[in-house]
DOTIFI-388633 format. One record per residue: x, y, z of N, C-alpha, C in turn; residue in three letters. Coordinates in pm, whole numbers, plus 50000, padded with zeros to 5 digits. Layout:
# residues N
XYZXYZXYZALA...
END
This chain:
# residues 591
514014942350624514054940250477512654930350420MET512794930350301511644921250263511674908850309THR510814901850375510504889550401509804881250294PHE510384867650272509834861250169509564848350217ALA508164847250162507974829850214507134822750094TYR507364807650110506984798750016506374789050078LEU504924786250044504054773150107503584765750003ILE504364754650015503664742649890502814735549978ILE501584735849929500344726449987499894714549851ALA499904704149926499644692249852497914693449811ARG497824692949708496224690649624495744676349599ARG496434667049593496144656749592496584645249680GLU495904641449794496774636449896497374623449874LEU496794617649751497234602949717498164600649614ASP498524612849549499254613249459500624607449501GLU501164597349413502594587949450503774599049400PRO504834599149481505914603249470505754618749519GLY504804622649594504834636749630506074640849751PHE505984628949834507394630549951508634632249859ALA508714624549774510044625949712510144641749651LEU509124642349577509284658149492509304669249642ALA508754668049720508624679749840510344678149855ILE510784668649891512454666149931513144673449805GLY513204671949714513884674549592513674690049603ASP512414696849592512224713049598512924718149719TRP512864712449818513264717249958514634721749940VAL515464706649871516824707749865517424719049786ALA516544721849665516944730649556516874744749640GLU515864747849676515404760349750516354763349857LEU516754753649936517934755150022518974759349950ALA519504754149856520914760349787520614770749738SER519534781049721519444794849692519174801349834VAL519044798749921518864804750054517794804450115GLY516974794450065515604795150166515844784250272TRP514784786150369515084779350494513674773650533ARG513234758750555512504752150596512214756550739ARG510774761750796510644763150901509414757750970THR508624749550899507544739050915507364731650821TRP507114717650834506524708550754505654699150817SER504624697350755503524684450797503294674450664GLY502164667550691501924655950591501334663950446PRO501084675650470500274679450330501014695250306SER501924698450349502564710850322503734713950407ALA504274724550303505974725150378505844743050374VAL506634748150468506724761950491508274764450468VAL508704774150378509964780350360510244794750359MET510934800250441511174814050439512604819250365VAL512564832150355514084838150331513974852050364ARG515164857650423515224869350473516454871050585GLY516824885350598517794886450701517544879650851GLY515844878350875515774870550979514324862050947ARG514254852451020513114843050962511714851951004ASP510524851950914509504856050917508544848951048LEU508234856751135507404848251249506394840051219PRO506014828651258504644823351263504124815851355PHE503174815351383502604806251495501694794651417ARG502354783251475501074771951460499984773051531THR498964769051462497534768751491497184755251579ILE497584744651499497464733351560498564725051467THR498884712851520500164706751450499664699751330GLU498054698651301498044693151183496604700051125HIS496714715351150495634723651120496194734251035CYS496984740951067497384752950980498534763251061GLY498464773751008499434781551082499214798951041LEU499494807151127499504821851086501164824351075VAL501384830350959502834833350922502754848050897LEU503464855651002504004868950979503914874851119GLY503624888451127503464895351257502334898451292GLU501544892951406500654898051494500764906051620LEU500004915151624499944923551739498454924051791THR498334918151910497004917351990496454932152006ALA495284935751994494674948952038494624950752179ARG494274939752236493984936952375494944931452432ALA495664934952573496414925152626495854913052672PRO496754901952667496254888452719495134883152655GLY495334885052504494354878452425494624862152414SER493484855652389493284842152412494414836152309GLU494934824752334495574818552218494824813852100PRO495324813151972494374811851826494404797451860ILE492984796651825492754780751800491424779451663ARG491884771151582490874772851488490874755251451MET489504752451392489134739951337489544734951206GLY489094721751156489454721650997488184725050945PHE486934725951001485584726950896485494741950860ASP484964744450756484644756450685484384767150783GLU483354765950883482744775950968483834779951085ALA484344768951109485424774951209486714779951170ALA487064778251041488174785550985487734797950961PHE486584801250894486204812950854485984823350991GLU485364819251103485324824151220486534826151286ARG487364820251283489034821651316489674836951212GLN489454835951097489934846951029489314857051054CYS487734860551076487084872151152487924874251274ARG488044866551381488654866551487490074874551487ARG490584868051374492294876751367492084888351306LEU491114892951233491114906151206490404916551316SER489574909451372488994918751497489584919351627ASN490704910251626491464908751765493024912751738ASP493394912651635494744917651611494994924851477TYR496304931751459496674933851346498224934051295TRP498444934951183499664932951168500134929750992GLY500824921650941501164918150831501304903650821ARG500284895050771500274879650782499514872250693TYR499644860250676498634851450610498294842750695VAL497074836750679496694825050787496204810450655ALA496684803050686496594789250625496094779850677LEU494984772350637494604757650669494974749750573ARG495674736150612496204728950551495174721150482TRP495534714950380494664707250273494424694150365PRO493434686550363493044670850412492324663250289THR492004651350333491314641350218489984648850215ASP489244655650277487864659750238487964676050238ARG488764685150261488864699750244490114705550186LEU489904712950091490724719950036491874729950097PRO492834734050072493534742050135492974756650146ALA492904766150239492494778850248493294787750291ALA493594801250253494414809850264493484823950302VAL493964830650436493494840650467494594853950456PHE494584866050385495304874950411495114887450467ARG495944890850547495584903250638494814914250568ASP493904922350639493424933450554494404946950546PRO495594947550603496684957350532496884956450423SER497074943150388497814939650247499194944950236GLY500124945550362501184947350348502314935250346ALA501894922450345502164913050312501614905350187LEU502054906950045501494900349958501254884249954ASP500194880649896499774863849871499774863149725CYS500244855649685500014851849544499884835549517ILE499014831449452498954815449431498794811149285THR499194800249286498984792549147499174778149196TRP499024771349072499054755749084500184750648956ARG500794739749024501594735648943502414720648998ALA502384711748934503134698248953502134693449071ALA500924692949089499954687149161499894692749290GLY500434704249300500344711649439500094727949401VAL499564732049533499034745549491500414754749603THR500874763849529501754769449597501094787049651VAL501494792249726501384807549804502654809449824PHE502564824249781504134827649795504014844249790SER504984852849873505064865849886505344872049744SER505534868349645505684870649503507044864749477GLY507794855949532508944852249457508834843649345GLU509504841649251509364838149128510774830449079TYR511894836349052513034837648954513744824849009ALA514004820949134514574812149153514074796749227ASP512744797449154511844785349196512304774849134LEU512354763149166512584750249077511394749348970PRO512144745948834511354748748721510024742448718SER509744732248775508514724748787507494732148888ASP507934737648970507034744749070506664758849005LEU507054764948917507074776948877505664778948785ARG504734789848810503324789648722503954792248581PRO503024787148472502924790648349502364801148331ARG503544814748288502894828548278502454835048128LEU501664842948131501384849447990500824862948075THR501484873148005501234888148012500044893247976LEU499234899248061497824903248022498204919047995ASP498194922247875498494936547841497134944947878TRP496044940647873495134950647950495034952748083SER495804945448169495984947048301497034955648330ARG498034956448205499304965548209498774979048155ILE497544978548080497064993148031496264997348150ALA496034989748253495144996948368496295002548457GLY497484995748480498755002248537499125017948485PHE499005017748376499345029348297498525041148343LEU496995037448326495905045848369496115050148513ALA496465041348593496535045548761497165035848789ASP498635043148830499785034948872499385025348989PRO498705033649070498455025449223497745012849194THR497055008549086496694994149092497844986249050THR498814987049043500014977749051499834965449189VAL498964974949267498764965249406497524956349386ALA497034956849297495694950849302495714936449198ASP495324933649101495284919849041496794919348959ALA497224908848945498214907848894498174909748712LEU499204912048654499164915748495499634901048414ALA499514889248507499774876148430498534868648428PHE498494858948340497474847448332498504837148404ASP497674825148491498524818548545498854818548688GLY498544830748766498764832948910497774842248923VAL497144840449074496104849249113496824855849244ARG496354869549281496644875349402495544875649500ALA495664871949604494594871849706494464884449755ILE493274892049749492914904849801493184908549960TRP493274917450008493524919550137491984918450202PRO492284913550315491184906450386490144893350308GLY490694889650215490114878350181490394864750202GLU489484856250207489534844850253489264833450135LEU490324827050089490344818849965490274804449959TRP489494798149902489584784249908490224777749786TYR490784768049792491454761649684490704749449616ASP489734755049590488564744249523488164744449381ASP487964735549327487374736549210485794737549175GLU485134751249130485624761749111486384768049248PRO487204778949204487624784349351486584792449437GLU486374795249544485604801449618486424812049695ARG485684822949739486194832249834485154842349883ALA485734846550028484674854450105485674868550145VAL484934876750127485624890850181485374890650319GLN486134885350391486254887750549486314902950582VAL486824909950523487374924350602487424933750475TRP486534944350480486444954350368486204967850430ALA486834981750394486604992850449485084996450462PRO484234994850351482694996950358482454992250501GLY482494983350570482034974250695482264987750792GLN483094995950806483505004750918482975019150891PHE482135022350803481655034050752480345038150850ALA480005030650928478955037451024479455044951149SER479035059751147479455068551234479375060051405PRO480465065951470480695062551621479675071151711LEU478835067351790478205076451896478775076852008ASN480045088751993480785091752128481145104852106ARG481705111052211481685124752218483175127152130SER483265138652113484735146052039485765140352109ASP485545146252218487045145552329486945129952331GLU486075120852348486665103952382487385100652221ALA486985105052125487085102151968488575104351971LEU488815117851993490125125952009491315116852075ARG490985113852165491825104952253492045092052229LEU490795083452144491045072052102491695071351978GLU491535082451878492695084751792494285088251824LEU494555093051907495765095051991496315082652018VAL495475073152099495945065752168496245049752052GLY495375051351959495255042151843496665045751769ARG496925058251751498395057851649499535056251765VAL499535061151876500615056051981500905042751969ASP499755034651986499995019452001500475011151859ARG500015020351777500455011351643501845015751617CYS502275027651649503845033051642504765021851747VAL503995023751844504955016251951504975001751896ALA503984996751827503974982151793504974981951666ALA504874990651578506174990451469507494990651519SER507724999751621509025001151674509354987251725LEU508644978151782508924966251851509284955751791ALA508904958751642509254948651542510604949351479LEU511254962251506512524963151431513754963751559GLY514904962751531516044965151645516474977851617ASP516474985451519516734998651490515875004651377ARG515375018751430514715021851313515185036751251ALA514785042251130514745053451067513525057451040LEU513415071651112511935076951093512125088650992VAL510875087250922511165100250811510365111450844GLU510665123850861510225133850917510215146450799VAL509075145050712509055155150607509095168050642SER508195171350721507815184350766506265186650739GLY505645174750695504325178350693503575172050821GLY502295172250820501295169550933501475155750983LEU501345144350891501355130750906502515123650950ASP503745130250882505155122650912505375129051068SER504765140851107505105148951221504375141651332ALA503155135851308502325128551396502895114851450ILE503795106351305504215094951365505635098951411VAL506235109451389507655110551464507605116051576ALA506645122651621506635129951765505675116251870THR504995106951796504665097951875505785083451860SER506475085751802507845073451797508565081251891ALA508725093251913509725103252020509255094552183ALA508185094252179507565091852305507895078152349ARG508135070152269508245054052314509405050252374VAL509185045052484510395044152596511165031152521GLU512525032752544513575023952491513635021752371GLY513185033752263513495031352128514705030852099ARG514975027151997516395029851901516215032751762ASP516605046751772516315052851623517715057151565VAL518105053951457519255055151410519485071651322GLY518265074951287518245087451223516995089151213ALA516535104751247515155112351205515705119951094TRP515305114450971515675119850824514555128750765LEU515125140450684514305147250600515115149150474ASN514215147950378514615150150226514045159450186TYR514905167750105514325179050048514735179549901ARG514125186249845514835187549690515255200449656ALA515675203749558516665217749536515815230849525SER514565226949492513685241449457513045243449594ASN512745254749610512185259649748510845255649774THR509995252549704508465246249682508595234449763ARG509495225949742509625213049814510365214049953SER511035225349974511755224350100510835227850218ASP511015219250317510225215950419510985217050546GLU512335217950525513095219650628512735228950759ARG512405236650732512035244550884511005239950959ALA509755233750886508845226050965509515215851036PHE510025206950954510735193851031511565197751137ALA512285209151101513375214651247512395219351347ARG511435224251346510485226051459509865214251509THR509325206751436509385193651500510115184851582VAL511405184051523512415182551590512575185851715ALA512995201051726513145207751853511905206351949ALA510735206851911509435201151997509645191352099GLU509965176651974510065163452022511415162152114ALA512285169552058513845165552114514505154052072GLY514605156851935515275144951855516215152751754PHE517565148651743518385155351622517545151451490PRO517795160651401517085157651260518605157851175LEU518325144851092519105145250983518725151450838THR519395159450767518975164150645519595161050525GLU518985157050424519375152850306518825158150193ALA519415155450077518685165649961518615154249839ILE517405155549785517115148249679517545153649533ARG518845147449475519415153549380518825152049245PRO518775161949183518395162549037519165154048936VAL518935141948906520185130348846518925123448762ALA519805119048680518925108848560518255097148612PRO517215093348591516935079948667517515070348576MET517735058748659518865048448602518095035548581SER518085031448487517575017448433518355008448499VAL519435008748510520324999248572520254998048691GLU519745008348767519615006348921518355000548930ALA517215003448866515864994748839516054978648829TRP517174976248784517194959548738517064949748856LYS517684955148957517624941849091515974940949120PRO515344948649069513944949649135512884942249032LEU513234941348906512374936448773512134923848759LEU512704914748854511844902148830510724896848901GLY510434908148972508914902149041507954904948961GLY506554900849038505414897648966504544912248951LEU505324920249023504384934649006505804942948962ARG505354955248924506064964148864506344972349002PRO507584975549019508204980849137508334997449151PRO506985002149130506905015549140507245024249263LEU507555019949363507995026249492509445027349466ASN510375019549371511215022349332512065030549210GLY511135039449172511285045149062512105059049063PHE512305064449193513295073149207514635068349272GLU515275064649163516395058049198517665063249300THR517625076249274518765081849350518425080149493ARG517055087249529516625086249658516475072949732ARG515855063149640515725050349698517105043549742ASP517905044549655518975041549699519995046049796GLY519855057349795520245065249932519785061550058ASP518095059850051517935054750200518275040950224LEU518275032950104518575019250140520215018150193ALA520935025250104522485028350182522375034450308ARG521545043450375521965050150509521095038250612ARG520175027850574519615020450648520935007050667CYS521425004350557522654998850606523895004250677ALA524135014250655525215021650732525045021250909ASP523625026950917523035028051045522615014351116LEU522395004551033522144990751111520684996551138GLY519924999451040518455001851070517694992950986CYS516874984951049516214973850972514594977950975ASP514264989051018512774994551025513055008250956LEU512145014150879511505024650816510515028650850VAL510055040750930508725044450960508415058450891LEU507075058150823506535066150728505675074750790THR504885085350735503915089750752502715086550637GLY503225080750586502505078650431500855074550470GLN499885076850409498605070950404497785080750510GLY498345091750582497965100850673496635109350609GLY497355114750460496525123850398494955116950355ASP495175102050362493905094850327492635094150460VAL493405087850558492885081750672492485095750724VAL492985104150769492755119350809491745127950736PHE491745123850616491225130550484491645146250467PHE492215146250355493075158950319492385164050191GLN491595157450115491475163249972489965173449997GLU490325185649939489255192849943488215189449847PRO486855188149892485815183649817484475188849841THR483695190649759482015194549789481365185149830ALA481855173149794481225162449876480815159550004LEU481705166950077481625168250226480125170750277VAL479765182350185478215185050237477225175850197VAL477415169350078476385157750052476315147650182ALA477755146350242477765134250342477095141550459ASP477145154250493476645161850581474905163950585LEU474505162950448473055161450442472615146450471ILE473605139650427472995124050466472785120850603ARG473565127950681473695124850806472495130650908SER471605138850826470475142850859470525157750928GLY471735164250902471815178350973470475189250926ALA470405197051013469565207550979470075218450873ARG468965222650806469215231250668470395243650719PRO470145247950857471045259050887472365254150883ALA472675241550920474185237050953474555235450829ALA473605229750733474265226650575474785239450512VAL474065250350532474035261550480475515269450536LEU475655267650674477025271850723478075265750690ALA478155252850665479015241950629479375243450478ALA478455245250383478545251550243479415265150209SER479145271650317479965283150314481625282050349LEU481525274050462483135267250491483805259950386ASP482755250150322483435244850218483685251550106VAL482955263350074483295268549944484645277249996ALA484845283250112486145290850107487225279650103ARG487175261850174488235259150144488365251750018TRP487355250649953487725246849782487875256349683THR487565269449741488035278949658487005280849521ARG485535277849562484255276349485483375285849525THR482405287949465481195291649480480255283949590SER479365292649679478785284249779477555277349712VAL477075283249577476195275049519476275263549424TRP477785264649388478365252749310478545238949459SER478815245649574478935235149658477715228449707VAL476305236449738475175233249761474765223149631LEU475045229049500474285221849395474875206449382ARG476395206249432476915192949445476405184049566ARG476265193749669475645181949811474225178549757GLY473165189149690471945183349696471685176949580VAL472425179149481472325172249365472695159049363GLY473295152949233473885141049179475425142949226ASP475845137349350477045136849397478225127149321PRO477405121049249478355111049155479165118249042ARG480215112749012481045121948884481755128148939GLY482225128149086483435134549144484755130149110GLY485735135149101487035129149054487385117849152ARG487575105949067487975095149146489575095349221SER489865085049303491175087649334492185084649248ALA491825080949102492925075749047493075086748894SER492055096948899492035100948795493335110448762SER493925113248867494985123448870496085118048779HIS496345104448767497115094748711497025094248526ALA495915102548455495755097448347496275109448276ARG497135107048208497805118848111497975114547961TRP498095122147885497675124947750498335112247662SER499385108047667499775097847597499305084147593PRO498375083147698497835068747717496575068747615ILE496165056747567495495055647455493915053347540THR493035054847463491855051447499491695034247561ARG492325025847503492265011547557492925014047681GLU493855021647722494185023347847493385027147963CYS492465038447905491355045747994490365033648030LEU489925029047910489035017947928489195004248027ASP490705004148022491044992148144490984997348260ALA491275010148275491405015548402489895008648486ALA489885005148581488594999648660488294986948638GLY488734981148555488434963948514488744956248644GLN488424944748616488764937448781488464946148895ASP487274950248908487264960749027487504952249153PRO488214960249260488884959449363487614954749442HIS487594945049541486284940649672485964952649731PRO487164960349755486834967749862485844980849815TRP485774979849695485014989449622483904988149561LEU483344975749597481684970649570481004969349674LYS479814974449644478404972449735478484988649825GLY479244997049756479225009949821478125020749829LEU476925017449726476145024249683475295033449821ASP475405025449922474655029350022475615038850139ALA476715040750083477915048850173477665062150119ILE478005074550217478095089450162479255091950049ALA478765099549979479815103949868481425104449909PRO481685113450002482725115150065483685103050125ALA482675096450178483305085050248483785075450145LYS483015073050029483405063349921484845068649890ARG484955081249842485965087349796487185084149879LEU486945084450013488305081150099488505065750074GLN487195056550058487685043850073488205038249927ILE488055048249818488645047649689490125048949700GLU490515061549783491845064749790492525056849894ALA491915050049999492485041050049492935029350014LEU492035023349902492605010449827493925016449755LYS493785028149692495045029249641496205032349713ALA496095032149830497285034749934498195020049967CYS497235008949885498024997649910499244994449817GLN499425006049725501035005949637501975007449724SER501575015649840502855020049943503485006749989PHE503164993649982503694984550041504444978849908HIS504654982049816505354976749709507024973749719GLY507784969549615509264966249620509824978249611ASP511084980749642511934988249618513254985749689SER514224994249655515764992449737515784991549887LEU514875001949907514705003450052514044993650126THR512854987850050511974976550112512754964050131ALA514014960750052515194951950034515924953550159ARG516224964550198517034964550323516394967050441SER515264971550458514564970950572513344971450592ALA512424967350688511014965750703510514983150696ARG509874985950573508984997150533507814996850602VAL507445006750719506295003950779505465020150804ASP504165018350753503265030650751502375026250859HIS502455035550997501855029451094500145038851089PRO500185046350992498835057350976498145047450904LEU498305036250832497725029150777497365012150854LEU497785011250972497404998551044495974997451072ALA495564988651079494024986851108493514992851203GLN493844993451309493205002351448492975015851390PRO493995024551324493745038351281492735039151183VAL493255031751087492075030150951490875026550992VAL490595019451066488945016351088488235025551185GLU489195032851284488385042951343488385055851260LEU489355060451137488865071151077487955070450970CYS487465053750951486535052950866484935052750928LEU485205055851055483985054751157483595070051197GLN484695077951149484535089651188483975099351043LEU482745102451024482315111250880483135120850863PRO483195122550712484305129650672483875148650709VAL482445148150743482325164750777483075164250930HIS483265153150999483695154651107485555156451100VAL486255145051010487355144850999487725159950938LEU486945166650871487485180350825486835190350866THR485685189750954484865199651027484195208250904ARG484325205850780484105213250685484435222950661CYS485765227950734486725238650696488165236650610ARG488585225750683489945223550610490415207050602ARG491565205350542491985190350546492635186250664ASP492215175350697492395168150832492515176150978ARG491175181550956490815189251097491195183451216ALA490275173051226490005166251355491375158751388PHE492445155551294493625147751357494295161351406ALA494195172451347495025185751393494545188551543ARG493285189751578492715190051688493205178151786GLU493275165951771493615155651831495125156751875ALA496475158351792497215160151796497755175151853PHE496875182151874497595195551898498555200152000SER498295191452114499155189452217500565188152223GLY500905180052098502265176252099502935182251965ARG502365189751873502845192451761502785206651740LEU504285212251696504085228551705503115234151616PRO502775247451653502145255351584502045257051451ALA503535258551401503985260451253503485248051175ALA503445236751226502895226551157501475222751149VAL500895223951260499275225051270498635235651182LEU499475246551179498565255551119499015259550970ASN500045252050899500375255350789499035251650676ARG499075261350564498055255750469498485250550336GLN499575245950321500185243050203501215233450241ALA501485222850151502345209350152503345213250098LYS504615205450101505725204150021505215199949870GLY505555206449761505245201749617506645196449541GLU506295185549502507495178149451507265177749278LEU506235181449204506015179949096507005186049023ALA507535199249038508615202748969509975195148999SER510075190449083511405181949136511415169749022HIS510275162749025510015150548945510245157648795TYR509635169548752509925170848628511525174548600GLY512185183248669513375182448671514235167348629GLN513815157748719514475145548731513945139848558VAL513105141548552512605133948419513145141348291MET513255154348313514105161048215515665159748206GLY516115155548314517375149548294517665134948258ALA516575130448237516645114648229516185112648050SER515555122147996514985122047872516145113947760LEU517215116247769518135112547657518025095447666ALA517825088447771517805072947808516315071647787ALA515495078447833513935073047834512965076347705LEU513575083647635512945086747502512975073847380ARG514295070747385514065056947311513495045647360PRO513555044247530513115032947571511385031847564LEU510865044447579509225045647552508895045847380LEU509585053047320509045054147187509125039747107LEU510385031547159510495021747094510105007947148GLU509155008947253508975000447338507774993847360GLY507624980147429506564972847418505284979247439GLU505154991647528503914996547557503265002147446LEU504005010747353503815016247204503585004647101VAL504244995047138503984981147035502844975447053ARG502344973147175500964970447200499664980647180HIS500074994747170499055000747136498575007247262GLY499365005047368498985013847510499375027547536LEU500495030547432500955042747439500755047647300LEU500645062147282500195066347132501665073347115ASP502265067147008503755071446983503675088446970ARG502945091346878503145106246835502665114846950ALA501795113147019501585122847144502405119347252ARG503235106147259504245106047371505555113447296LEU505725111847196507015121447158506745136347185GLU505485139047154505395156247203505425159147330ALA505065147947421505445150747577506755150747615VAL507675143247569509045138247595509645151047576LEU509415162547633510265176747586510475183147741THR511505188147754511565195747887510375207647899PRO510105210247796508945221847793507835216947872GLN507335206947774506075200447818506155195447972ASP507275188848014507255183848146507095194548230LEU507535209348214507435219948285506055224548281ILE505415226248174503785231048145502755221548179LEU502985206648165501835203448175501915191348313GLN503205189348355503385182348474503135169548470GLY503595163048352503345148148333504465140748383ASN505385143848472506735137748500506285125748575ALA505535125148663505455111548745504475100248645PHE503495103948567502915096048485504365090648382GLY505055099748338505945093948229507175083848301LEU507265088048438508265080448507507635068048555ALA506255066748569505885053248586505785045848465SER505495051848368505395044448232506665039648193ALA507835046348241509465041048193509725027548269ALA509255027548382509515018648493508615006148456LEU507145008248425506244997748373506674992848204ILE507405001548141507724997548022509164985948056GLU510054989948124511284984548162511124971148227THR509994967748327509584957648382508814948748260TRP507804955448193507174941848088508024938747992ALA508944948347927510054944847829510804933347859SER511444933247995512204924848069511674910748056GLY510384909848086509684896448102509374893147948TRP509264901047845509054896947749510474891847667VAL511744901547704512994897847667513634881747699ALA513114881447830513534864447915513144857047865ARG511844856547794511374845047716510554836747834GLY509994844147920509454834148032507824835048008LYS507664841547886505804841047872505614830447749LEU
END
């Protein structure tokens, strides 16, 4: 389940009454389920959850790593770090080089140095900071039951909420509040005046191709996926593994099936009621090939429930992973009934293995120094793949490759006002800075990888079990970033290199399938069944009141016919949840 942590670090070491205040805070937090796991002269660590979040003390009076660490190589040296700035930054770089997992590393403040925190590159464990009552707080996102004088003073930033509407994946980026700051994945942040930050890890650092044979790289990819899946299984007592029938979940499931001593409570396939989203035949072939029993469940067409969202609405981020309330609640109940404390998915595989058909692959190939004959042959293949003319492919490859569809543009839908579209992309994610020298298709991959951060968000399932995406683990991501897109796709089809690498363990039906399950019509049906409740919610809500949604255009698209014809269901569902989340903050008077 979701692990929560709270770190209270002293800012002014000679402040009178600090020890008394800490004692009062710890007692109040203990009364609502928090447990103190470590304390020192300048900081205290509290955790809450079904089991303690693992942590490692670096030195007794220096700092700690809070979370889950897996060593890349057996027998890695113990973690040591010093107080000075250079030593701590070196240690954070070593953490990102030698380990992976979900963690934060903290250096305690001293009389001459501020507190400093490093958030792991995966972004799977949130890290939010603010200042209050003479201390700096680092949190996984908890807010509601904190002592009143320890809470941040919050003001909603409606321009950030506009960005959420334009691109829902940005809910995992900067927060929509003044008064708190989210530490970026891979960032080392210093509690200085003014603040300082160093981006220790970013995807662009791994965009240089590896000089190794295809065979060696295929073996390396399989090995890294297997190690990451095994490491995920080792962190839970019992797992539930999703088997959608697609390539990515099949890779994770067959890898999990090979782990000795595993305890899997269910291998689960969800399907919707329409035939285009029914992938049971593929999931069954995966189960038969790997030798595990498949549990099949249906995603019902049922109204979205605002009541079911309520447990998730008090957090500092909109819980978009929980928008499909029936499926989310069903999966959470299955975990509870089966005693599963871990859910494994194949999410992120379409990005790291590269799924999107794009002519930018040819631009990357040209950048690599390929001969003209090879570029022409690749252009013919890409034209067939993208269903465009070879001339348009070549024009895109040798001309200006900019202006390609960004990873977020699919989320832009008609009722959003110009203000929302202008807000998209403000506060640029540090992963997207300094990418001008990187090939266009690889930049597209990095943009999409940034969007995958949203998979780590809150949901009923995440509160019942640890939800893990092994294909987004650092070792897998870094290797796939080092593989050029023309290698990942062979300029012929999506995820071609991954298909080759895992061909020995996946059934031909999955390896060779040309399409994937389509849930757009399912979401359209769900939204159609929800219109009676969602029309007044959206038309009379805060998003319209603040000019982020155009009421007239919104009223026009909130019809069953438009949902079928225009396919705005996901945008509308996201808007409904963001509206419920934002209006809840306004109604509670916490702003």
